[in-house]
LOGU-599982 format. One line per field, with one value per atom (N, C-alpha, C, CB): residue in one letter; x, y, z. Coordinates in steps of 0.2 Angstrom, whole numbers, plus 5000, padded with zeros to 4 digits. Atoms other than C-alpha are relative to their C-alpha. Glycine has a CB too. Layout:
! LOGU-599982
residuo	[A ...]
u	[X ...]
v	[Y ...]
w	[Z ...]
//
This chain:
! LOGU-599982
residuo	[M M M M Q Q Q Q N N N N N N N N K K K K I I I I M M M M N N N N I I I I G G G G V V V V I I I I F F F F A A A A G G G G G G G G V V V V G G G G S S S S R R R R M M M M H H H H S S S S K K K K D D D D M M M M P P P P K K K K Q Q Q Q F F F F L L L L K K K K V V V V H H H H D D D D K K K K P P P P I I I I I I I I I I I I H H H H T T T T L L L L E E E E H H H H F F F F E E E E K K K K N N N N K K K K E E E E I I I I D D D D A A A A I I I I V V V V I I I I A A A A C C C C I I I I S S S S D D D D W W W W I I I I P P P P H H H H L L L L E E E E K K K K L L L L L L L L Y Y Y Y R R R R Y Y Y Y R R R R I I I I E E E E K K K K V V V V K K K K K K K K I I I I V V V V P P P P G G G G G G G G E E E E S S S S G G G G Q Q Q Q L L L L S S S S I I I I Y Y Y Y N N N N G G G G L L L L C C C C G G G G A A A A E E E E E E E E V V V V A A A A C C C C G G G G N N N N K K K K A A A A I I I I V V V V L L L L I I I I H H H H D D D D G G G G V V V V R R R R P P P P L L L L I I I I S S S S S S S S E E E E L L L L L L L L S S S S E E E E N N N N I I I I R R R R C C C C V V V V K K K K E E E E N N N N G G G G S S S S A A A A V V V V T T T T G G G G G G G G I I I I V V V V K K K K E E E E T T T T I I I I V V V V V V V V I I I I D D D D K K K K K K K K G G G G R R R R I I I I E E E E Q Q Q Q V V V V P P P P S S S S R R R R E E E E N N N N S S S S R R R R V V V V A A A A K K K K A A A A P P P P Q Q Q Q S S S S F F F F W W W W L L L L D D D D E E E E I I I I L L L L K K K K V V V V H H H H R R R R Q Q Q Q A A A A L L L L K K K K D D D D G G G G V V V V T T T T N N N N S S S S I I I I D D D D S S S S C C C C T T T T L L L L M M M M K K K K R R R R Y Y Y Y G G G G H H H H D D D D L L L L Y Y Y Y M M M M L L L L D D D D G G G G P P P P Y Y Y Y E E E E N N N N I I I I K K K K V V V V T T T T T T T T P P P P D D D D D D D D F F F F Y Y Y Y T T T T M M M M R R R R A A A A I I I I L L L L D D D D A A A A K K K K E E E E N N N N A A A A Q Q Q Q I I I I Y Y Y Y G G G G Y Y Y Y G G G G E E E E D D D D V V V V K K K K]
u	[4994 5062 5004 4998 4996 5076 5003 5006 4997 5081 5004 4995 4996 5091 4996 5005 5004 5076 4999 4993 5001 5074 4993 5004 5007 5056 4999 4996 5003 5047 4994 5000 5006 5034 4998 5001 5003 5022 4998 4994 5002 5019 4996 5006 5005 5003 4998 4994 5002 4999 4993 5005 5007 4980 4997 4996 5002 4979 4997 5006 5002 4973 4992 5002 5008 4955 4997 4999 5003 4953 4997 4995 5003 4950 5000 5004 5000 4955 4996 5007 5004 4944 4993 5000 5006 4929 4994 4997 5005 4921 4998 5004 5002 4911 4999 4993 5002 4906 5005 4994 4995 4921 5007 4997 4993 4940 5001 5005 5000 4946 5003 5006 4997 4955 4994 5005 5005 4938 4995 4997 5005 4929 5000 5002 5000 4924 5001 4993 4999 4930 4999 5007 5002 4923 4998 5007 5004 4913 5005 4996 4995 4929 5004 5005 4997 4937 5007 5000 4993 4953 5005 5001 4995 4963 5001 4999 5000 4958 5004 4993 4996 4964 5008 4998 4993 4981 5002 5001 4998 4982 5000 4995 5000 4978 5007 4994 4993 4995 5005 5003 4995 5004 4998 5000 5002 4993 5002 4992 4999 4996 5007 4996 4993 5015 5003 5003 4998 5023 5006 5002 4994 5038 4998 5005 5002 5028 4998 4994 5002 5027 4995 5006 5004 5017 4998 5002 5002 5007 4998 4994 5002 5006 4996 5006 5003 4993 4999 4993 5001 4993 4993 5006 5007 4974 4997 4995 5004 4963 4997 4995 5002 4959 4992 5001 5007 4940 4998 4996 5002 4940 5003 5002 4997 4950 4995 5004 5005 4934 4997 4994 5002 4928 5005 4998 4995 4945 5000 5007 5000 4945 4994 4999 5005 4928 5002 4994 4998 4935 5005 5002 4995 4950 4997 5005 5003 4939 4996 4995 5004 4927 5004 4995 4996 4940 5006 5003 4995 4951 5007 4999 4994 4966 5003 5001 4997 4976 5007 4999 4994 4993 5001 5005 5000 4989 5001 4993 4998 4997 4999 5007 5000 4995 4997 5006 5003 4984 5002 4992 4999 4990 4997 5008 5003 4983 5004 4997 4996 4988 5003 4997 4997 4998 4997 5007 5002 4995 5003 5002 4998 5005 5002 5007 4998 5010 5006 5001 4994 5027 4999 5005 5001 5021 4995 4996 5004 5008 5005 4995 4996 5022 5005 5005 4996 5033 4996 5002 5004 5019 4999 4992 5000 5018 5006 4998 4994 5036 5002 5006 5000 5035 4996 4998 5004 5022 5003 4993 4996 5033 5006 5003 4994 5047 4997 5003 5003 5035 4999 4994 5001 5030 5006 4996 4994 5048 5003 5005 4998 5051 5008 4996 4993 5070 5003 5002 4997 5072 5002 4995 4998 5081 4994 5006 5006 5067 5001 4994 5001 5064 4993 5002 5007 5049 4999 4999 5002 5040 4994 4997 5005 5031 4996 5004 5005 5016 4994 4999 5006 5001 4994 4999 5006 4984 4996 4996 5003 4978 5004 4997 4996 4991 4999 5007 5001 4983 5002 4992 4999 4989 5007 4999 4993 5005 4999 5003 5001 5009 5005 5003 4996 5016 5008 4998 4993 5032 5003 5000 4997 5035 5002 4995 4998 5035 5006 4994 4994 5048 5006 4998 4994 5059 5002 4998 4998 5059 5004 4993 4996 5064 5007 4996 4993 5078 5005 4999 4996 5084 5003 4996 4998 5085 5006 4994 4995 5095 5007 4998 4994 5107 5003 4998 4998 5108 4999 4997 5001 5101 4993 5005 5006 5086 4996 5001 5004 5072 4995 4998 5006 5062 4997 5003 5003 5050 4998 4993 5001 5050 4995 5007 5004 5040 5004 4993 4997 5047 4997 5001 5003 5045 4999 5005 5002 5036 5000 4993 5000 5036 5006 4994 4994 5050 4998 5001 5000 5053 5005 5003 4996 5059 5001 4997 4999 5066 4999 5007 5001 5060 5001 4992 4999 5064 4993 5005 5006 5051 4996 5001 5003 5047 4997 5005 5003 5043 5005 4994 4995 5059 5004 5006 4997 5066 5008 4999 4993 5083 5004 5001 4997 5086 4995 5003 5004 5080 5003 4998 4997 5085 4999 4998 5001 5088 4994 5007 5006 5072 5002 4995 4998 5082 5002 5006 4998 5089 4995 5007 5005 5073 4995 4997 5005 5061 4995 5003 5005 5045 5000 4993 5000 5047 4993 5004 5007 5032 5001 4997 5000 5029 4999 4996 4997 5033 5007 5001 4994 5048 5003 5001 4998 5058 5007 4999 4994 5072 5001 5000 4999 5080 4996 5007 5005 5068 5005 4997 4996 5082 5003 5006 4998 5089 4995 5004 5005 5073 4997 4994 5002 5068 5005 4999 4995 5084 5000 5007 5000 5082 4993 4999 5006 5064 5000 4994 4999 5069 5004 5002 4995 5083 4996 5006 5004 5071 4995 4995 5004 5059 5004 4996 4996 5073 5002 5007 4998 5077 4994 5004 5006 5059 4997 5002 5002 5056 4994 5005 5006 5038 4995 4996 5004 5031 5004 4996 4997 5043 4996 5006 5005 5035 5000 5002 5000 5040 5006 4999 4995 5052 5007 4999 4994 5065 5003 4999 4998 5066 5004 4994 4997 5070 5006 4995 4994 5083 5005 4999 4995 5092 5002 4997 4999 5091 5006 4994 4995 5101 5006 4997 4994 5114 5000 5005 5000 5109 5000 4993 5000 5112 4993 5006 5006 5096 5000 4994 5001 5092 4993 5004 5006 5078 4999 4998 5002 5069 4993 4999 5006 5056 4994 5001 5006 5038 4995 4996 5005 5022 4998 4994 5002 5017 4993 5000 5007 4999 5000 4995 4999 5006 4998 5007 5003 4995 4998 4995 5002 4991 4993 5004 5007 4972 4998 4995 5000 4971 4994 5006 5005 4958 4995 5003 5005 4942 5003 4994 4997 4952 5004 5005 4996 4964 4995 5004 5005 4948 4998 4994 5003 4941 5006 4997 4995 4958 5001 5007 4999 4960 4995 5000 5005 4943 5001 4993 4999 4947 5005 5002 4995 4963 4998 5006 5003 4954 4995 4997 5004 4941 5004 4995 4996 4954 5003 5006 4997 4963 4994 5003 5005 4946 4998 4994 5001 4942 5005 4999 4994 4959 4999 5007 5001 4955 4994 4999 5006 4937 5001 4994 5000 4940 5007 4998 4994 4958 5004 4999 4996 4964 5004 4996 4996 4975 5006 4995 4994 4991 5005 5004 4995 5000 4998 5000 5003 4989 5003 4993 4997 4999 4998 5008]
v	[5004 4875 5004 4993 4997 4883 4995 5004 5004 4876 5005 4996 4996 4883 5004 4996 4997 4889 5008 4997 4993 4908 5001 5004 4998 4913 5007 4999 4994 4926 5002 5000 4998 4935 5007 5000 4993 4949 5003 4999 4997 4961 5006 5003 4995 4971 5004 4996 4995 4987 5002 5006 4998 4989 5003 4994 4997 5000 5007 5001 4994 5016 5001 5003 4999 5023 5004 5004 4997 5032 5007 4996 4993 5050 5004 5004 4997 5057 4998 5001 5003 5045 5003 4993 4997 5053 4994 5005 5006 5035 4999 4993 4999 5037 4993 5003 5006 5019 4994 4997 5005 5009 5002 4995 4998 5010 4999 4996 5000 5013 4993 5005 5006 4996 4995 4997 5005 4987 5003 4999 4998 4998 4995 5007 5004 4988 5003 4996 4998 4990 4994 5003 5006 4978 4994 4997 5004 4970 4996 4995 5004 4965 5006 4996 4995 4975 5001 4997 4998 4984 4996 5008 5004 4974 4993 5000 5007 4958 5000 4997 4999 4965 4999 5006 5000 4968 4993 5005 5007 4951 4995 4998 5005 4941 5000 5001 5000 4946 4996 5007 5004 4939 4993 5003 5006 4924 4996 5000 5004 4919 4999 5003 5000 4922 4994 5006 5006 4905 5001 4995 4999 4913 5002 5005 4998 4920 4995 5006 5006 4908 5002 4998 4998 4918 5007 4998 4993 4934 5002 5002 4998 4944 5007 5001 4993 4959 5003 4998 4996 4973 5004 5005 4998 4978 5004 4994 4997 4990 4995 5005 5005 4980 4998 5002 5001 4983 4996 5006 5002 4977 4993 5004 5006 4961 4994 4998 5005 4950 5000 5000 4999 4957 4998 5008 5003 4954 4993 5003 5008 4936 4997 4998 5002 4934 5001 5003 4999 4941 4995 5008 5005 4930 4993 5000 5006 4915 5000 4998 5000 4921 5000 5006 4999 4925 4995 5007 5005 4910 5002 4995 4997 4920 4995 5007 5005 4905 5001 4994 4999 4912 5004 5003 4995 4924 4995 5004 5004 4916 5003 4997 4996 4930 5007 5001 4993 4946 5003 5000 4997 4958 5007 5001 4994 4974 5006 5002 4995 4990 5005 5005 4995 5004 5007 5000 4993 5022 5004 5004 4996 5027 4994 5004 5004 5019 4996 5003 5003 5015 4995 5005 5005 5006 4994 5004 5006 4996 4995 5003 5004 4990 4996 5005 5004 4986 4994 5005 5006 4975 4995 5003 5005 4967 4996 5003 5004 4963 4996 5006 5005 4956 4994 5003 5005 4945 4995 5002 5004 4940 4996 5005 5003 4936 4993 5004 5006 4923 4995 5002 5005 4916 4997 5004 5003 4914 4995 5006 5005 4904 4998 4994 5001 4907 4999 4994 5000 4905 5007 4997 4994 4918 5002 4999 4998 4929 5006 5000 4994 4942 5003 5000 4997 4954 5005 5003 4995 4963 5004 4996 4995 4978 5004 5005 4997 4984 5003 4994 4997 4995 4996 5007 5004 4986 5004 4999 4996 5000 5002 5007 4999 4999 4993 5001 5006 4985 4999 4999 5000 4989 4998 5007 5002 4979 4993 4998 5006 4962 4995 5001 5005 4945 5001 4993 4999 4949 5005 5002 4994 4965 4997 5005 5003 4954 4996 4996 5004 4942 5004 4995 4996 4956 5003 5006 4998 4963 4995 5002 5005 4946 4999 4993 5000 4945 5005 5000 4995 4962 5000 5007 5001 4959 4995 4998 5005 4943 5003 4994 4997 4953 5006 5001 4993 4970 5001 5005 4999 4968 5004 5004 4996 4979 5001 5007 4999 4983 5005 4994 4995 4999 5001 5007 4999 5000 5007 4996 4993 5016 5002 5003 4998 5026 5005 5003 4995 5035 5007 4998 4993 5054 5003 5005 4998 5061 5008 4997 4993 5079 5003 5003 4997 5091 5001 5007 4999 5090 5005 4993 4994 5105 4999 5007 5000 5107 5008 4997 4993 5123 5001 5002 4998 5132 5002 5006 4999 5137 5006 5001 4994 5153 4999 5006 5002 5144 5001 5004 4999 5149 4993 5005 5006 5135 5000 5000 5001 5129 4995 4998 5006 5114 4997 4995 5004 5106 4994 5005 5006 5088 4998 4995 5003 5079 4995 4996 5005 5070 4993 5002 5006 5056 4996 5000 5003 5052 5000 5002 4999 5056 4994 5007 5005 5043 5002 4993 5000 5042 4994 5002 5007 5029 4998 5001 5003 5018 4993 4998 5006 5000 4994 4999 5003 4985 5003 4993 4999 4990 4994 5007 5007 4974 5000 4995 5000 4970 4993 5005 5005 4956 5001 4998 4999 4953 5003 4994 4998 4954 5007 4995 4993 4970 5006 5001 4995 4980 5000 4999 5000 4974 5003 4992 4997 4979 5008 4998 4993 4997 5002 5001 4998 4998 5000 4995 5000 4993 5005 4993 4994 5006 5006 5000 4994 5019 5001 5000 5000 5015 5002 4993 4998 5016 5008 4996 4993 5033 5005 5001 4996 5039 5002 5007 4999 5039 4995 4999 5004 5033 5001 5000 4998 5041 5001 5007 4999 5039 4998 4995 5000 5041 4993 5005 5006 5024 4996 5000 5004 5010 5002 4992 4998 5016 5006 5001 4994 5032 4998 5005 5003 5023 4997 4996 5004 5012 5005 4995 4995 5027 5004 5004 4996 5036 4997 5001 5004 5022 4997 4995 5001 5021 4994 4999 5006 5007 5002 4996 4999 5007 4997 4997 5002 5006 4999 5004 5001 4999 5001 4994 4999 5004 4997 5008 5003 4995 5004 4993 4997 5003 4996 5003 5004 4997 5003 5000 4998 5000 5007 4996 4994 5018 5001 5004 5000 5014 4998 4996 5002 5008 5005 4997 4994 5021 4997 5004 5002 5021 5003 5003 4997 5023 5004 4994 4996 5037 5005 5004 4995 5050 4997 5006 5002 5048 5000 5005 5000 5053 4993 5006 5006 5038 4994 4999 5005 5027 4999 5001 5000 5032 4998 5007 5002 5030 4993 5004 5007 5013 4996 4997 5003 5008 5001 5003 4999 5016 4995 5007 5004 5006 4992 5000 5007 4989 5000 4999 5001 4993 4999 5007 5000 4996 4993 5005 5007 4979 4995 4998 5005 4970 5001 5002 4999 4978 4997 5007 5003 4972 4993 5002 5008 4954 4999 4998 5001 4955 5001 5003 4997 4965 4999 5007 5001 4961 5006 4996 4994 4979 5002 5006 4998 4989 4997 5000 5004 4981 5003 4999 4997 4994 4999 5007 5001 4990 4993 5000 5006 4977 4999 5000]
w	[5002 5043 4994 4998 5005 5033 4994 5003 5005 5016 4995 4996 5004 5001 4995 4996 5005 4991 5002 5000 4999 4988 4999 4995 5001 4991 4997 5007 5003 4981 5003 4992 4997 4991 4999 5008 5001 4986 5007 4995 4994 5000 4998 5005 5002 4996 5005 4996 4996 5004 4998 5000 5002 5005 5007 4998 4993 5021 4999 5004 5001 5013 5001 4993 5000 5016 4995 5007 5006 5000 5001 4997 4999 5006 4994 5005 5006 4989 4995 4997 5005 4980 5001 5000 4998 4989 5000 4996 5000 4991 5007 4997 4993 5007 5003 5000 4997 5010 5000 4997 5002 5004 4999 4995 5002 5004 4992 5004 5007 4986 4997 4998 5002 4985 4999 5004 5001 4986 4995 5007 5005 4973 4993 4998 5006 4957 4994 5000 5007 4940 4996 4998 5003 4927 5004 4996 4995 4941 5004 4996 4996 4950 5004 4996 4996 4965 4998 5007 5002 4961 5003 5002 4997 4973 4997 5008 5003 4965 4993 4999 5006 4948 5002 4997 4998 4957 5002 5005 4997 4966 4995 5006 5005 4951 4996 4995 5003 4943 5004 4999 4996 4958 5000 5007 4999 4959 4994 5000 5006 4941 4998 4994 5001 4941 5003 5002 4998 4943 5005 4995 4996 4952 5007 4997 4994 4966 5004 4999 4995 4981 5005 5003 4995 4993 4999 5007 5000 4996 5007 4995 4993 5012 4998 5005 5001 5013 5006 4997 4994 5025 4998 5001 5001 5026 5006 4998 4994 5036 5004 4997 4996 5051 4999 5007 5000 5050 4993 5000 5006 5032 4998 4994 5001 5034 4999 5006 5001 5035 4993 5005 5007 5018 4995 4999 5005 5010 5000 5003 5000 5016 4995 5007 5004 5007 4993 5002 5007 4991 4998 4999 5002 4991 4999 5006 5001 4993 4993 5006 5006 4979 4994 5001 5006 4967 4999 4999 5000 4971 5000 4994 4999 4976 5006 5002 4995 4985 5002 4996 4998 4987 5006 4994 4994 5001 5006 5001 4994 5016 5007 5000 4993 5029 4998 5003 5000 5031 5007 4999 4994 5044 5000 5000 5000 5050 4997 5007 5002 5042 5006 4995 4995 5052 4999 5000 5000 5055 4994 5006 5006 5040 4995 5001 5005 5023 5002 4994 4998 5030 5005 5003 4994 5046 4997 5005 5003 5035 4996 4995 5004 5024 5005 4995 4995 5039 5003 5006 4998 5046 4995 5002 5006 5029 5000 4994 5001 5029 5006 5000 4994 5047 4998 5006 5002 5040 4995 4997 5005 5025 5004 4995 4996 5038 5003 5005 4997 5046 4995 5004 5005 5030 4997 4994 5002 5024 5004 4999 4995 5040 4999 4998 5000 5039 4993 5004 5007 5020 4998 4996 5003 5010 4996 4996 5003 5002 4996 5005 5004 4989 5001 4993 4999 4993 4995 5007 5005 4980 5003 4993 4997 4988 4995 5005 5005 4979 5003 4995 4997 4981 4997 4997 5002 4981 4995 5006 5005 4970 4994 5003 5006 4957 4995 5001 5003 4946 4993 5000 5007 4928 4999 4997 5001 4929 4996 5007 5004 4921 5004 4993 4997 4926 4998 4998 5002 4916 5004 4992 4996 4926 5007 5001 4994 4942 4999 5003 5001 4935 4999 4993 5001 4929 5007 4995 4993 4947 5004 5004 4996 4954 4997 4999 5003 4941 5002 4992 4998 4945 5007 4998 4993 4963 5001 5005 5000 4960 4997 4997 5003 4949 5003 4993 4998 4957 5008 4996 4993 4975 5001 5003 4999 4972 4993 5003 5006 4959 5001 4996 4999 4959 4993 5003 5006 4945 4998 5000 5002 4936 4994 4998 5005 4924 4996 5002 5004 4909 5000 4992 5000 4910 4993 5004 5007 4895 5000 4998 5000 4900 5004 5003 4997 4907 5008 4997 4992 4926 5002 5003 4998 4935 5008 4998 4993 4953 5002 5002 4998 4962 5007 4999 4993 4978 5003 5001 4996 4991 4997 5007 5003 4982 4993 4999 5007 4965 4995 4999 5005 4957 4998 5003 5003 4945 5002 4993 4998 4952 4995 5007 5005 4940 4996 5005 5005 4925 4998 4993 5001 4925 4993 5005 5006 4909 5000 4998 5000 4904 4998 4995 5002 4897 5006 4995 4994 4914 5006 5002 4995 4924 5000 4999 4999 4930 5006 5001 4994 4941 5004 4998 4996 4955 5001 5007 4999 4955 5004 4993 4996 4961 4995 5006 4994 4963 5001 5000 4998 4973 5004 5005 4998 4977 5003 4994 4996 4989 5003 5005 4995 4999 5006 5001 4994 5014 5006 5001 4994 5027 4999 5000 5000 5020 5001 4993 4999 5019 5007 4994 4993 5036 5005 5002 4996 5043 5000 4998 5001 5036 5003 4992 4997 5042 5008 4998 4992 5060 5002 5002 4998 5060 4999 4995 5000 5054 5006 4993 4994 5068 5006 5001 4995 5080 5000 5001 5001 5073 5000 4993 4999 5075 4993 5003 5007 5056 4999 4994 5001 5053 4994 5006 5005 5038 4993 5002 5006 5024 4994 4999 5005 5007 4996 4995 5003 5000 5002 4992 4998 5002 4997 4998 5003 4990 5003 4992 4996 4999 5006 5001 4994 5015 4999 5003 5002 5007 4998 4994 5002 4999 5006 4995 4994 5016 5004 5004 4996 5024 4996 5003 5004 5010 4995 5005 5005 4999 4993 5001 5008 4980 4998 4997 5003 4970 4993 5003 5007 4953 4998 4998 5003 4942 4994 4999 5007 4928 4998 5000 5002 4917 5000 4993 5000 4919 4995 5007 5005 4908 5002 4999 4999 4906 5004 4994 4997 4912 5007 4996 4993 4929 5005 5001 4996 4938 5007 4997 4994 4956 5000 5006 5000 4958 5006 4999 4994 4970 5000 5001 5001 4963 4995 4997 5005 4953 4993 5000 5007 4937 4999 4999 5001 4940 4999 5007 5001 4942 4993 5005 5006 4926 4994 4998 5005 4917 5000 5002 4999 4924 4996 5007 5004 4917 4993 5002 5007 4900 4997 4998 5002 4899 5000 5004 5000 4904 4994 5006 5005 4891 4993 4999 5006 4878 4999 5000 5000 4882 4998 5007 5002 4881 4993 5005 5008 4864 4996 4999 5004 4858 4999 5003 5000 4863 4995 5007 5004 4855 4993 5003 5007 4839 4997 5000 5003 4836 4998 4994 5002 4836 5007 4997 4994 4848 5002 5006 4999 4846 5004 4993 4995 4856 5007 4998 4993 4871 5003 5000 4998 4881 5007 4999]
//
C-alpha cells in the first residue's frame, strides 16, 4: 500500500567470499572482531539509527541460514529481507535493490547502499546521507585524500597530478532515490554491463549528477588481513577512550 512516507532503507552487500582475506573456512563478513562478526558491527549502525526504516541484505546463498542466526542472536530487527548475492558486486547490489523495492511496497524510498565489511561508520553519517539525498538527489560518502594522487598512462608515465584539495576517495554508504538507482541498474543490464565497480560509477555513466559528503577517515573496507588488524586497533582505541577517558580525537 502506498502512502506519503519516504522510507529509508539500508541495502547491505554481504556477497563477497573474502579471497584476499585468506580466510579458508568463513567469508570475511562473518569473521569476529571483539567477539562480534564484522557484519553485525556494520548492521548495528543501521539498527540504532531512528531514521532507518528497514534493511535488506544481499548475502552468499549458502550462508543465509548462518546470517539469520546472527540476526536473531544480536537482535537486529530491522532486516526485512535477505536475498541471494549475484555473480558480481553489481549484480548483488541489484538483487538487494529489487528486495528494497518489494519492502518499499510502492512508497518513495531512499536507499543507502553499503558494504557489510565497512563497519567503522556512525549513525550520524547515515543521517547525513539521507539529508544529502533529499537536498541534492544523491550522497556518495567520500574520504579526504591525505597523499598526492597521480594519473598515469599504461606505460607508467604520469599524465596528471590532480589537486589534493579537490580529490576524494569514493567510499560508502552511497545513497540515492530507489527508483533512480534501479532505473540505472536495469538499463545497465540491458546494455550488458554487469561488473561496474560501484553504484556511483554506474550512476555517473548514465549521466546523473552526484554529490559527495566527507565521512570519517577510518571508514575502511575490511578486505585484507591488514584491514582486519586496523579495524581491531581502531575499536581498541574507541574502547580505551570510553574506559580511561582519553583519545578525544577518536570518534
